[in-house]
mmCIF entry with sequence, helices, sheets and N, C-alpha, C, O atoms, coordinates in Angstrom:
data_MODEL
# 
_entry.id   MODEL 
# 
_entity.id                         1 
_entity.type                       polymer 
_entity.pdbx_number_of_molecules   1 
# 
_entity_poly.entity_id                      1 
_entity_poly.type                           'polypeptide(L)' 
_entity_poly.nstd_linkage                   no 
_entity_poly.nstd_monomer                   no 
_entity_poly.pdbx_seq_one_letter_code       MLNKLLGPCYKKLVKYWLPTAGTWGAVGAMGLIWVIDWCLLLDLMPYIHQWQI 
_entity_poly.pdbx_seq_one_letter_code_can   MLNKLLGPCYKKLVKYWLPTAGTWGAVGAMGLIWVIDWCLLLDLMPYIHQWQI 
_entity_poly.pdbx_strand_id                 A 
# 
loop_
_entity_poly_seq.entity_id 
_entity_poly_seq.num 
_entity_poly_seq.mon_id 
_entity_poly_seq.hetero 
1 1  MET n 
1 2  LEU n 
1 3  ASN n 
1 4  LYS n 
1 5  LEU n 
1 6  LEU n 
1 7  GLY n 
1 8  PRO n 
1 9  CYS n 
1 10 TYR n 
1 11 LYS n 
1 12 LYS n 
1 13 LEU n 
1 14 VAL n 
1 15 LYS n 
1 16 TYR n 
1 17 TRP n 
1 18 LEU n 
1 19 PRO n 
1 20 THR n 
1 21 ALA n 
1 22 GLY n 
1 23 THR n 
1 24 TRP n 
1 25 GLY n 
1 26 ALA n 
1 27 VAL n 
1 28 GLY n 
1 29 ALA n 
1 30 MET n 
1 31 GLY n 
1 32 LEU n 
1 33 ILE n 
1 34 TRP n 
1 35 VAL n 
1 36 ILE n 
1 37 ASP n 
1 38 TRP n 
1 39 CYS n 
1 40 LEU n 
1 41 LEU n 
1 42 LEU n 
1 43 ASP n 
1 44 LEU n 
1 45 MET n 
1 46 PRO n 
1 47 TYR n 
1 48 ILE n 
1 49 HIS n 
1 50 GLN n 
1 51 TRP n 
1 52 GLN n 
1 53 ILE n 
# 
_struct_asym.id          A 
_struct_asym.entity_id   1 
# 
loop_
_struct_conf.conf_type_id 
_struct_conf.id 
_struct_conf.pdbx_PDB_helix_id 
_struct_conf.beg_label_comp_id 
_struct_conf.beg_label_asym_id 
_struct_conf.beg_label_seq_id 
_struct_conf.pdbx_beg_PDB_ins_code 
_struct_conf.end_label_comp_id 
_struct_conf.end_label_asym_id 
_struct_conf.end_label_seq_id 
_struct_conf.pdbx_end_PDB_ins_code 
_struct_conf.beg_auth_comp_id 
_struct_conf.beg_auth_asym_id 
_struct_conf.beg_auth_seq_id 
_struct_conf.end_auth_comp_id 
_struct_conf.end_auth_asym_id 
_struct_conf.end_auth_seq_id 
_struct_conf.pdbx_PDB_helix_class 
_struct_conf.details 
_struct_conf.pdbx_PDB_helix_length 
HELX_P HELX_P1 AA1 LEU A 2  ? LEU A 6  ? LEU A 2  LEU A 6  1 ? 5  
HELX_P HELX_P2 AA2 PRO A 8  ? VAL A 35 ? PRO A 8  VAL A 35 1 ? 28 
HELX_P HELX_P3 AA3 TRP A 38 ? ASP A 43 ? TRP A 38 ASP A 43 1 ? 6  
# 
_struct_conf_type.id          HELX_P 
_struct_conf_type.criteria    ? 
_struct_conf_type.reference   ? 
# 
loop_
_atom_site.group_PDB 
_atom_site.id 
_atom_site.type_symbol 
_atom_site.label_atom_id 
_atom_site.label_alt_id 
_atom_site.label_comp_id 
_atom_site.label_asym_id 
_atom_site.label_entity_id 
_atom_site.label_seq_id 
_atom_site.pdbx_PDB_ins_code 
_atom_site.Cartn_x 
_atom_site.Cartn_y 
_atom_site.Cartn_z 
_atom_site.occupancy 
_atom_site.B_iso_or_equiv 
_atom_site.pdbx_formal_charge 
_atom_site.auth_seq_id 
_atom_site.auth_comp_id 
_atom_site.auth_asym_id 
_atom_site.auth_atom_id 
_atom_site.pdbx_PDB_model_num 
ATOM 1   N N  . MET A 1 1  ? -6.151  24.944 -3.216  1.00 0.00 ? 1  MET A N  1 
ATOM 2   C CA . MET A 1 1  ? -6.568  26.327 -3.157  1.00 0.00 ? 1  MET A CA 1 
ATOM 3   C C  . MET A 1 1  ? -6.209  27.051 -4.463  1.00 0.00 ? 1  MET A C  1 
ATOM 4   O O  . MET A 1 1  ? -6.979  27.866 -4.971  1.00 0.00 ? 1  MET A O  1 
ATOM 5   N N  . LEU A 1 2  ? -5.034  26.735 -4.984  1.00 0.00 ? 2  LEU A N  1 
ATOM 6   C CA . LEU A 1 2  ? -4.616  27.382 -6.225  1.00 0.00 ? 2  LEU A CA 1 
ATOM 7   C C  . LEU A 1 2  ? -5.462  26.918 -7.405  1.00 0.00 ? 2  LEU A C  1 
ATOM 8   O O  . LEU A 1 2  ? -5.695  27.688 -8.337  1.00 0.00 ? 2  LEU A O  1 
ATOM 9   N N  . ASN A 1 3  ? -5.925  25.673 -7.376  1.00 0.00 ? 3  ASN A N  1 
ATOM 10  C CA . ASN A 1 3  ? -6.792  25.179 -8.448  1.00 0.00 ? 3  ASN A CA 1 
ATOM 11  C C  . ASN A 1 3  ? -8.120  25.917 -8.487  1.00 0.00 ? 3  ASN A C  1 
ATOM 12  O O  . ASN A 1 3  ? -8.685  26.122 -9.561  1.00 0.00 ? 3  ASN A O  1 
ATOM 13  N N  . LYS A 1 4  ? -8.622  26.317 -7.325  1.00 0.00 ? 4  LYS A N  1 
ATOM 14  C CA . LYS A 1 4  ? -9.881  27.056 -7.274  1.00 0.00 ? 4  LYS A CA 1 
ATOM 15  C C  . LYS A 1 4  ? -9.739  28.444 -7.895  1.00 0.00 ? 4  LYS A C  1 
ATOM 16  O O  . LYS A 1 4  ? -10.663 28.947 -8.535  1.00 0.00 ? 4  LYS A O  1 
ATOM 17  N N  . LEU A 1 5  ? -8.569  29.055 -7.698  1.00 0.00 ? 5  LEU A N  1 
ATOM 18  C CA . LEU A 1 5  ? -8.367  30.403 -8.216  1.00 0.00 ? 5  LEU A CA 1 
ATOM 19  C C  . LEU A 1 5  ? -8.045  30.420 -9.710  1.00 0.00 ? 5  LEU A C  1 
ATOM 20  O O  . LEU A 1 5  ? -8.544  31.277 -10.439 1.00 0.00 ? 5  LEU A O  1 
ATOM 21  N N  . LEU A 1 6  ? -7.225  29.491 -10.165 1.00 0.00 ? 6  LEU A N  1 
ATOM 22  C CA . LEU A 1 6  ? -6.744  29.541 -11.535 1.00 0.00 ? 6  LEU A CA 1 
ATOM 23  C C  . LEU A 1 6  ? -7.543  28.668 -12.495 1.00 0.00 ? 6  LEU A C  1 
ATOM 24  O O  . LEU A 1 6  ? -7.826  29.094 -13.615 1.00 0.00 ? 6  LEU A O  1 
ATOM 25  N N  . GLY A 1 7  ? -7.901  27.492 -12.096 1.00 0.00 ? 7  GLY A N  1 
ATOM 26  C CA . GLY A 1 7  ? -8.663  26.614 -12.966 1.00 0.00 ? 7  GLY A CA 1 
ATOM 27  C C  . GLY A 1 7  ? -7.780  25.722 -13.818 1.00 0.00 ? 7  GLY A C  1 
ATOM 28  O O  . GLY A 1 7  ? -6.558  25.870 -13.835 1.00 0.00 ? 7  GLY A O  1 
ATOM 29  N N  . PRO A 1 8  ? -8.417  24.783 -14.532 1.00 0.00 ? 8  PRO A N  1 
ATOM 30  C CA . PRO A 1 8  ? -7.648  23.794 -15.304 1.00 0.00 ? 8  PRO A CA 1 
ATOM 31  C C  . PRO A 1 8  ? -6.955  24.381 -16.532 1.00 0.00 ? 8  PRO A C  1 
ATOM 32  O O  . PRO A 1 8  ? -5.934  23.852 -16.972 1.00 0.00 ? 8  PRO A O  1 
ATOM 33  N N  . CYS A 1 9  ? -7.494  25.461 -17.090 1.00 0.00 ? 9  CYS A N  1 
ATOM 34  C CA . CYS A 1 9  ? -6.886  26.059 -18.278 1.00 0.00 ? 9  CYS A CA 1 
ATOM 35  C C  . CYS A 1 9  ? -5.486  26.587 -17.965 1.00 0.00 ? 9  CYS A C  1 
ATOM 36  O O  . CYS A 1 9  ? -4.556  26.381 -18.744 1.00 0.00 ? 9  CYS A O  1 
ATOM 37  N N  . TYR A 1 10 ? -5.335  27.263 -16.835 1.00 0.00 ? 10 TYR A N  1 
ATOM 38  C CA . TYR A 1 10 ? -4.032  27.802 -16.458 1.00 0.00 ? 10 TYR A CA 1 
ATOM 39  C C  . TYR A 1 10 ? -3.064  26.700 -16.054 1.00 0.00 ? 10 TYR A C  1 
ATOM 40  O O  . TYR A 1 10 ? -1.852  26.825 -16.235 1.00 0.00 ? 10 TYR A O  1 
ATOM 41  N N  . LYS A 1 11 ? -3.607  25.628 -15.510 1.00 0.00 ? 11 LYS A N  1 
ATOM 42  C CA . LYS A 1 11 ? -2.763  24.487 -15.156 1.00 0.00 ? 11 LYS A CA 1 
ATOM 43  C C  . LYS A 1 11 ? -2.110  23.909 -16.411 1.00 0.00 ? 11 LYS A C  1 
ATOM 44  O O  . LYS A 1 11 ? -0.936  23.540 -16.388 1.00 0.00 ? 11 LYS A O  1 
ATOM 45  N N  . LYS A 1 12 ? -2.862  23.831 -17.496 1.00 0.00 ? 12 LYS A N  1 
ATOM 46  C CA . LYS A 1 12 ? -2.340  23.322 -18.758 1.00 0.00 ? 12 LYS A CA 1 
ATOM 47  C C  . LYS A 1 12 ? -1.316  24.309 -19.333 1.00 0.00 ? 12 LYS A C  1 
ATOM 48  O O  . LYS A 1 12 ? -0.292  23.885 -19.869 1.00 0.00 ? 12 LYS A O  1 
ATOM 49  N N  . LEU A 1 13 ? -1.575  25.600 -19.230 1.00 0.00 ? 13 LEU A N  1 
ATOM 50  C CA . LEU A 1 13 ? -0.635  26.606 -19.731 1.00 0.00 ? 13 LEU A CA 1 
ATOM 51  C C  . LEU A 1 13 ? 0.694   26.552 -18.987 1.00 0.00 ? 13 LEU A C  1 
ATOM 52  O O  . LEU A 1 13 ? 1.759   26.652 -19.597 1.00 0.00 ? 13 LEU A O  1 
ATOM 53  N N  . VAL A 1 14 ? 0.629   26.397 -17.682 1.00 0.00 ? 14 VAL A N  1 
ATOM 54  C CA . VAL A 1 14 ? 1.856   26.308 -16.885 1.00 0.00 ? 14 VAL A CA 1 
ATOM 55  C C  . VAL A 1 14 ? 2.653   25.074 -17.283 1.00 0.00 ? 14 VAL A C  1 
ATOM 56  O O  . VAL A 1 14 ? 3.882   25.112 -17.332 1.00 0.00 ? 14 VAL A O  1 
ATOM 57  N N  . LYS A 1 15 ? 1.957   23.991 -17.565 1.00 0.00 ? 15 LYS A N  1 
ATOM 58  C CA . LYS A 1 15 ? 2.626   22.754 -17.966 1.00 0.00 ? 15 LYS A CA 1 
ATOM 59  C C  . LYS A 1 15 ? 3.417   22.959 -19.265 1.00 0.00 ? 15 LYS A C  1 
ATOM 60  O O  . LYS A 1 15 ? 4.521   22.433 -19.409 1.00 0.00 ? 15 LYS A O  1 
ATOM 61  N N  . TYR A 1 16 ? 2.856   23.715 -20.201 1.00 0.00 ? 16 TYR A N  1 
ATOM 62  C CA . TYR A 1 16 ? 3.535   23.944 -21.477 1.00 0.00 ? 16 TYR A CA 1 
ATOM 63  C C  . TYR A 1 16 ? 4.632   25.003 -21.385 1.00 0.00 ? 16 TYR A C  1 
ATOM 64  O O  . TYR A 1 16 ? 5.592   24.963 -22.155 1.00 0.00 ? 16 TYR A O  1 
ATOM 65  N N  . TRP A 1 17 ? 4.504   25.939 -20.464 1.00 0.00 ? 17 TRP A N  1 
ATOM 66  C CA . TRP A 1 17 ? 5.478   27.035 -20.377 1.00 0.00 ? 17 TRP A CA 1 
ATOM 67  C C  . TRP A 1 17 ? 6.647   26.736 -19.442 1.00 0.00 ? 17 TRP A C  1 
ATOM 68  O O  . TRP A 1 17 ? 7.614   27.497 -19.426 1.00 0.00 ? 17 TRP A O  1 
ATOM 69  N N  . LEU A 1 18 ? 6.592   25.662 -18.666 1.00 0.00 ? 18 LEU A N  1 
ATOM 70  C CA . LEU A 1 18 ? 7.689   25.347 -17.744 1.00 0.00 ? 18 LEU A CA 1 
ATOM 71  C C  . LEU A 1 18 ? 9.031   25.132 -18.453 1.00 0.00 ? 18 LEU A C  1 
ATOM 72  O O  . LEU A 1 18 ? 10.028  25.678 -17.982 1.00 0.00 ? 18 LEU A O  1 
ATOM 73  N N  . PRO A 1 19 ? 9.123   24.377 -19.547 1.00 0.00 ? 19 PRO A N  1 
ATOM 74  C CA . PRO A 1 19 ? 10.427  24.241 -20.212 1.00 0.00 ? 19 PRO A CA 1 
ATOM 75  C C  . PRO A 1 19 ? 10.962  25.570 -20.746 1.00 0.00 ? 19 PRO A C  1 
ATOM 76  O O  . PRO A 1 19 ? 12.162  25.834 -20.673 1.00 0.00 ? 19 PRO A O  1 
ATOM 77  N N  . THR A 1 20 ? 10.079  26.397 -21.278 1.00 0.00 ? 20 THR A N  1 
ATOM 78  C CA . THR A 1 20 ? 10.503  27.699 -21.788 1.00 0.00 ? 20 THR A CA 1 
ATOM 79  C C  . THR A 1 20 ? 11.006  28.589 -20.657 1.00 0.00 ? 20 THR A C  1 
ATOM 80  O O  . THR A 1 20 ? 12.037  29.249 -20.788 1.00 0.00 ? 20 THR A O  1 
ATOM 81  N N  . ALA A 1 21 ? 10.276  28.602 -19.551 1.00 0.00 ? 21 ALA A N  1 
ATOM 82  C CA . ALA A 1 21 ? 10.692  29.411 -18.405 1.00 0.00 ? 21 ALA A CA 1 
ATOM 83  C C  . ALA A 1 21 ? 12.015  28.899 -17.833 1.00 0.00 ? 21 ALA A C  1 
ATOM 84  O O  . ALA A 1 21 ? 12.858  29.693 -17.417 1.00 0.00 ? 21 ALA A O  1 
ATOM 85  N N  . GLY A 1 22 ? 12.196  27.593 -17.809 1.00 0.00 ? 22 GLY A N  1 
ATOM 86  C CA . GLY A 1 22 ? 13.459  27.029 -17.340 1.00 0.00 ? 22 GLY A CA 1 
ATOM 87  C C  . GLY A 1 22 ? 14.628  27.399 -18.239 1.00 0.00 ? 22 GLY A C  1 
ATOM 88  O O  . GLY A 1 22 ? 15.725  27.691 -17.761 1.00 0.00 ? 22 GLY A O  1 
ATOM 89  N N  . THR A 1 23 ? 14.384  27.384 -19.542 1.00 0.00 ? 23 THR A N  1 
ATOM 90  C CA . THR A 1 23 ? 15.436  27.754 -20.493 1.00 0.00 ? 23 THR A CA 1 
ATOM 91  C C  . THR A 1 23 ? 15.820  29.216 -20.338 1.00 0.00 ? 23 THR A C  1 
ATOM 92  O O  . THR A 1 23 ? 17.003  29.551 -20.288 1.00 0.00 ? 23 THR A O  1 
ATOM 93  N N  . TRP A 1 24 ? 14.813  30.091 -20.263 1.00 0.00 ? 24 TRP A N  1 
ATOM 94  C CA . TRP A 1 24 ? 15.104  31.522 -20.091 1.00 0.00 ? 24 TRP A CA 1 
ATOM 95  C C  . TRP A 1 24 ? 15.776  31.794 -18.746 1.00 0.00 ? 24 TRP A C  1 
ATOM 96  O O  . TRP A 1 24 ? 16.614  32.690 -18.643 1.00 0.00 ? 24 TRP A O  1 
ATOM 97  N N  . GLY A 1 25 ? 15.418  31.032 -17.722 1.00 0.00 ? 25 GLY A N  1 
ATOM 98  C CA . GLY A 1 25 ? 16.076  31.181 -16.430 1.00 0.00 ? 25 GLY A CA 1 
ATOM 99  C C  . GLY A 1 25 ? 17.544  30.798 -16.501 1.00 0.00 ? 25 GLY A C  1 
ATOM 100 O O  . GLY A 1 25 ? 18.396  31.472 -15.922 1.00 0.00 ? 25 GLY A O  1 
ATOM 101 N N  . ALA A 1 26 ? 17.840  29.709 -17.215 1.00 0.00 ? 26 ALA A N  1 
ATOM 102 C CA . ALA A 1 26 ? 19.237  29.286 -17.370 1.00 0.00 ? 26 ALA A CA 1 
ATOM 103 C C  . ALA A 1 26 ? 20.024  30.304 -18.189 1.00 0.00 ? 26 ALA A C  1 
ATOM 104 O O  . ALA A 1 26 ? 21.168  30.617 -17.859 1.00 0.00 ? 26 ALA A O  1 
ATOM 105 N N  . VAL A 1 27 ? 19.416  30.823 -19.256 1.00 0.00 ? 27 VAL A N  1 
ATOM 106 C CA . VAL A 1 27 ? 20.087  31.840 -20.077 1.00 0.00 ? 27 VAL A CA 1 
ATOM 107 C C  . VAL A 1 27 ? 20.319  33.103 -19.258 1.00 0.00 ? 27 VAL A C  1 
ATOM 108 O O  . VAL A 1 27 ? 21.376  33.725 -19.359 1.00 0.00 ? 27 VAL A O  1 
ATOM 109 N N  . GLY A 1 28 ? 19.342  33.480 -18.452 1.00 0.00 ? 28 GLY A N  1 
ATOM 110 C CA . GLY A 1 28 ? 19.499  34.662 -17.601 1.00 0.00 ? 28 GLY A CA 1 
ATOM 111 C C  . GLY A 1 28 ? 20.597  34.478 -16.562 1.00 0.00 ? 28 GLY A C  1 
ATOM 112 O O  . GLY A 1 28 ? 21.355  35.405 -16.279 1.00 0.00 ? 28 GLY A O  1 
ATOM 113 N N  . ALA A 1 29 ? 20.677  33.276 -15.995 1.00 0.00 ? 29 ALA A N  1 
ATOM 114 C CA . ALA A 1 29 ? 21.733  33.006 -15.016 1.00 0.00 ? 29 ALA A CA 1 
ATOM 115 C C  . ALA A 1 29 ? 23.109  33.060 -15.667 1.00 0.00 ? 29 ALA A C  1 
ATOM 116 O O  . ALA A 1 29 ? 24.046  33.618 -15.095 1.00 0.00 ? 29 ALA A O  1 
ATOM 117 N N  . MET A 1 30 ? 23.234  32.486 -16.851 1.00 0.00 ? 30 MET A N  1 
ATOM 118 C CA . MET A 1 30 ? 24.515  32.529 -17.553 1.00 0.00 ? 30 MET A CA 1 
ATOM 119 C C  . MET A 1 30 ? 24.869  33.955 -17.960 1.00 0.00 ? 30 MET A C  1 
ATOM 120 O O  . MET A 1 30 ? 26.034  34.348 -17.902 1.00 0.00 ? 30 MET A O  1 
ATOM 121 N N  . GLY A 1 31 ? 23.873  34.725 -18.369 1.00 0.00 ? 31 GLY A N  1 
ATOM 122 C CA . GLY A 1 31 ? 24.114  36.125 -18.707 1.00 0.00 ? 31 GLY A CA 1 
ATOM 123 C C  . GLY A 1 31 ? 24.552  36.928 -17.502 1.00 0.00 ? 31 GLY A C  1 
ATOM 124 O O  . GLY A 1 31 ? 25.412  37.802 -17.615 1.00 0.00 ? 31 GLY A O  1 
ATOM 125 N N  . LEU A 1 32 ? 23.971  36.642 -16.349 1.00 0.00 ? 32 LEU A N  1 
ATOM 126 C CA . LEU A 1 32 ? 24.361  37.338 -15.123 1.00 0.00 ? 32 LEU A CA 1 
ATOM 127 C C  . LEU A 1 32 ? 25.795  36.989 -14.739 1.00 0.00 ? 32 LEU A C  1 
ATOM 128 O O  . LEU A 1 32 ? 26.554  37.861 -14.316 1.00 0.00 ? 32 LEU A O  1 
ATOM 129 N N  . ILE A 1 33 ? 26.165  35.731 -14.884 1.00 0.00 ? 33 ILE A N  1 
ATOM 130 C CA . ILE A 1 33 ? 27.547  35.325 -14.590 1.00 0.00 ? 33 ILE A CA 1 
ATOM 131 C C  . ILE A 1 33 ? 28.502  35.984 -15.578 1.00 0.00 ? 33 ILE A C  1 
ATOM 132 O O  . ILE A 1 33 ? 29.617  36.351 -15.205 1.00 0.00 ? 33 ILE A O  1 
ATOM 133 N N  . TRP A 1 34 ? 28.083  36.140 -16.836 1.00 0.00 ? 34 TRP A N  1 
ATOM 134 C CA . TRP A 1 34 ? 28.933  36.774 -17.839 1.00 0.00 ? 34 TRP A CA 1 
ATOM 135 C C  . TRP A 1 34 ? 29.123  38.263 -17.543 1.00 0.00 ? 34 TRP A C  1 
ATOM 136 O O  . TRP A 1 34 ? 30.215  38.800 -17.729 1.00 0.00 ? 34 TRP A O  1 
ATOM 137 N N  . VAL A 1 35 ? 28.069  38.924 -17.086 1.00 0.00 ? 35 VAL A N  1 
ATOM 138 C CA . VAL A 1 35 ? 28.150  40.356 -16.792 1.00 0.00 ? 35 VAL A CA 1 
ATOM 139 C C  . VAL A 1 35 ? 28.986  40.600 -15.542 1.00 0.00 ? 35 VAL A C  1 
ATOM 140 O O  . VAL A 1 35 ? 29.804  41.519 -15.497 1.00 0.00 ? 35 VAL A O  1 
ATOM 141 N N  . ILE A 1 36 ? 28.770  39.760 -14.525 1.00 0.00 ? 36 ILE A N  1 
ATOM 142 C CA . ILE A 1 36 ? 29.559  39.872 -13.300 1.00 0.00 ? 36 ILE A CA 1 
ATOM 143 C C  . ILE A 1 36 ? 30.945  39.296 -13.597 1.00 0.00 ? 36 ILE A C  1 
ATOM 144 O O  . ILE A 1 36 ? 31.093  38.455 -14.484 1.00 0.00 ? 36 ILE A O  1 
ATOM 145 N N  . ASP A 1 37 ? 31.923  39.733 -12.880 1.00 0.00 ? 37 ASP A N  1 
ATOM 146 C CA . ASP A 1 37 ? 33.275  39.200 -13.053 1.00 0.00 ? 37 ASP A CA 1 
ATOM 147 C C  . ASP A 1 37 ? 33.266  37.723 -12.669 1.00 0.00 ? 37 ASP A C  1 
ATOM 148 O O  . ASP A 1 37 ? 33.129  37.391 -11.492 1.00 0.00 ? 37 ASP A O  1 
ATOM 149 N N  . TRP A 1 38 ? 33.412  36.830 -13.661 1.00 0.00 ? 38 TRP A N  1 
ATOM 150 C CA . TRP A 1 38 ? 33.306  35.402 -13.395 1.00 0.00 ? 38 TRP A CA 1 
ATOM 151 C C  . TRP A 1 38 ? 34.440  34.893 -12.527 1.00 0.00 ? 38 TRP A C  1 
ATOM 152 O O  . TRP A 1 38 ? 34.295  33.870 -11.858 1.00 0.00 ? 38 TRP A O  1 
ATOM 153 N N  . CYS A 1 39 ? 35.565  35.590 -12.528 1.00 0.00 ? 39 CYS A N  1 
ATOM 154 C CA . CYS A 1 39 ? 36.667  35.182 -11.635 1.00 0.00 ? 39 CYS A CA 1 
ATOM 155 C C  . CYS A 1 39 ? 36.263  35.365 -10.175 1.00 0.00 ? 39 CYS A C  1 
ATOM 156 O O  . CYS A 1 39 ? 36.685  34.601 -9.307  1.00 0.00 ? 39 CYS A O  1 
ATOM 157 N N  . LEU A 1 40 ? 35.455  36.366 -9.912  1.00 0.00 ? 40 LEU A N  1 
ATOM 158 C CA . LEU A 1 40 ? 34.968  36.591 -8.554  1.00 0.00 ? 40 LEU A CA 1 
ATOM 159 C C  . LEU A 1 40 ? 34.125  35.403 -8.100  1.00 0.00 ? 40 LEU A C  1 
ATOM 160 O O  . LEU A 1 40 ? 34.239  34.959 -6.958  1.00 0.00 ? 40 LEU A O  1 
ATOM 161 N N  . LEU A 1 41 ? 33.281  34.890 -8.992  1.00 0.00 ? 41 LEU A N  1 
ATOM 162 C CA . LEU A 1 41 ? 32.472  33.728 -8.641  1.00 0.00 ? 41 LEU A CA 1 
ATOM 163 C C  . LEU A 1 41 ? 33.319  32.475 -8.479  1.00 0.00 ? 41 LEU A C  1 
ATOM 164 O O  . LEU A 1 41 ? 33.050  31.655 -7.601  1.00 0.00 ? 41 LEU A O  1 
ATOM 165 N N  . LEU A 1 42 ? 34.335  32.320 -9.312  1.00 0.00 ? 42 LEU A N  1 
ATOM 166 C CA . LEU A 1 42 ? 35.179  31.132 -9.200  1.00 0.00 ? 42 LEU A CA 1 
ATOM 167 C C  . LEU A 1 42 ? 36.034  31.157 -7.941  1.00 0.00 ? 42 LEU A C  1 
ATOM 168 O O  . LEU A 1 42 ? 36.409  30.101 -7.433  1.00 0.00 ? 42 LEU A O  1 
ATOM 169 N N  . ASP A 1 43 ? 36.347  32.336 -7.431  1.00 0.00 ? 43 ASP A N  1 
ATOM 170 C CA . ASP A 1 43 ? 37.101  32.419 -6.178  1.00 0.00 ? 43 ASP A CA 1 
ATOM 171 C C  . ASP A 1 43 ? 36.293  31.891 -5.000  1.00 0.00 ? 43 ASP A C  1 
ATOM 172 O O  . ASP A 1 43 ? 36.864  31.483 -3.988  1.00 0.00 ? 43 ASP A O  1 
ATOM 173 N N  . LEU A 1 44 ? 34.966  31.895 -5.124  1.00 0.00 ? 44 LEU A N  1 
ATOM 174 C CA . LEU A 1 44 ? 34.118  31.392 -4.048  1.00 0.00 ? 44 LEU A CA 1 
ATOM 175 C C  . LEU A 1 44 ? 34.046  29.865 -4.044  1.00 0.00 ? 44 LEU A C  1 
ATOM 176 O O  . LEU A 1 44 ? 33.615  29.269 -3.057  1.00 0.00 ? 44 LEU A O  1 
ATOM 177 N N  . MET A 1 45 ? 34.465  29.227 -5.144  1.00 0.00 ? 45 MET A N  1 
ATOM 178 C CA . MET A 1 45 ? 34.444  27.770 -5.226  1.00 0.00 ? 45 MET A CA 1 
ATOM 179 C C  . MET A 1 45 ? 35.802  27.238 -4.761  1.00 0.00 ? 45 MET A C  1 
ATOM 180 O O  . MET A 1 45 ? 36.820  27.513 -5.395  1.00 0.00 ? 45 MET A O  1 
ATOM 181 N N  . PRO A 1 46 ? 35.829  26.489 -3.677  1.00 0.00 ? 46 PRO A N  1 
ATOM 182 C CA . PRO A 1 46 ? 37.109  26.095 -3.092  1.00 0.00 ? 46 PRO A CA 1 
ATOM 183 C C  . PRO A 1 46 ? 37.955  25.185 -3.981  1.00 0.00 ? 46 PRO A C  1 
ATOM 184 O O  . PRO A 1 46 ? 39.182  25.239 -3.894  1.00 0.00 ? 46 PRO A O  1 
ATOM 185 N N  . TYR A 1 47 ? 37.357  24.360 -4.824  1.00 0.00 ? 47 TYR A N  1 
ATOM 186 C CA . TYR A 1 47 ? 38.156  23.445 -5.629  1.00 0.00 ? 47 TYR A CA 1 
ATOM 187 C C  . TYR A 1 47 ? 38.752  24.121 -6.862  1.00 0.00 ? 47 TYR A C  1 
ATOM 188 O O  . TYR A 1 47 ? 39.626  23.536 -7.502  1.00 0.00 ? 47 TYR A O  1 
ATOM 189 N N  . ILE A 1 48 ? 38.323  25.300 -7.213  1.00 0.00 ? 48 ILE A N  1 
ATOM 190 C CA . ILE A 1 48 ? 38.881  26.018 -8.356  1.00 0.00 ? 48 ILE A CA 1 
ATOM 191 C C  . ILE A 1 48 ? 39.763  27.172 -7.869  1.00 0.00 ? 48 ILE A C  1 
ATOM 192 O O  . ILE A 1 48 ? 40.492  27.770 -8.661  1.00 0.00 ? 48 ILE A O  1 
ATOM 193 N N  . HIS A 1 49 ? 39.702  27.475 -6.621  1.00 0.00 ? 49 HIS A N  1 
ATOM 194 C CA . HIS A 1 49 ? 40.361  28.644 -6.052  1.00 0.00 ? 49 HIS A CA 1 
ATOM 195 C C  . HIS A 1 49 ? 41.877  28.645 -6.274  1.00 0.00 ? 49 HIS A C  1 
ATOM 196 O O  . HIS A 1 49 ? 42.484  29.715 -6.314  1.00 0.00 ? 49 HIS A O  1 
ATOM 197 N N  . GLN A 1 50 ? 42.484  27.500 -6.417  1.00 0.00 ? 50 GLN A N  1 
ATOM 198 C CA . GLN A 1 50 ? 43.937  27.431 -6.510  1.00 0.00 ? 50 GLN A CA 1 
ATOM 199 C C  . GLN A 1 50 ? 44.469  27.629 -7.924  1.00 0.00 ? 50 GLN A C  1 
ATOM 200 O O  . GLN A 1 50 ? 45.684  27.629 -8.125  1.00 0.00 ? 50 GLN A O  1 
ATOM 201 N N  . TRP A 1 51 ? 43.595  27.797 -8.898  1.00 0.00 ? 51 TRP A N  1 
ATOM 202 C CA . TRP A 1 51 ? 44.048  28.046 -10.258 1.00 0.00 ? 51 TRP A CA 1 
ATOM 203 C C  . TRP A 1 51 ? 44.628  29.440 -10.364 1.00 0.00 ? 51 TRP A C  1 
ATOM 204 O O  . TRP A 1 51 ? 44.136  30.371 -9.726  1.00 0.00 ? 51 TRP A O  1 
ATOM 205 N N  . GLN A 1 52 ? 45.656  29.589 -11.153 1.00 0.00 ? 52 GLN A N  1 
ATOM 206 C CA . GLN A 1 52 ? 46.231  30.892 -11.403 1.00 0.00 ? 52 GLN A CA 1 
ATOM 207 C C  . GLN A 1 52 ? 45.678  31.432 -12.725 1.00 0.00 ? 52 GLN A C  1 
ATOM 208 O O  . GLN A 1 52 ? 45.919  30.860 -13.788 1.00 0.00 ? 52 GLN A O  1 
ATOM 209 N N  . ILE A 1 53 ? 44.947  32.520 -12.645 1.00 0.00 ? 53 ILE A N  1 
ATOM 210 C CA . ILE A 1 53 ? 44.356  33.106 -13.852 1.00 0.00 ? 53 ILE A CA 1 
ATOM 211 C C  . ILE A 1 53 ? 45.049  34.390 -14.166 1.00 0.00 ? 53 ILE A C  1 
ATOM 212 O O  . ILE A 1 53 ? 44.709  35.052 -15.147 1.00 0.00 ? 53 ILE A O  1 
# 
C-alpha cells in the first residue's frame, strides 16, 4: 500500500537517508541524556545503582 502512494523514487531516497536519520537520532538521544540529569538515568539501572557518585 505504501509503494502505491510513494513510488520507487521515495523508496530509494529512504534507503539513502536511513543512516543519516539513525546518526541524528543517536546524537539527539545522547544530547537528551546530557541535558537531563544523567545520574537520574543511571539510578534506574540496577547494576549501576550501587555506585557512589
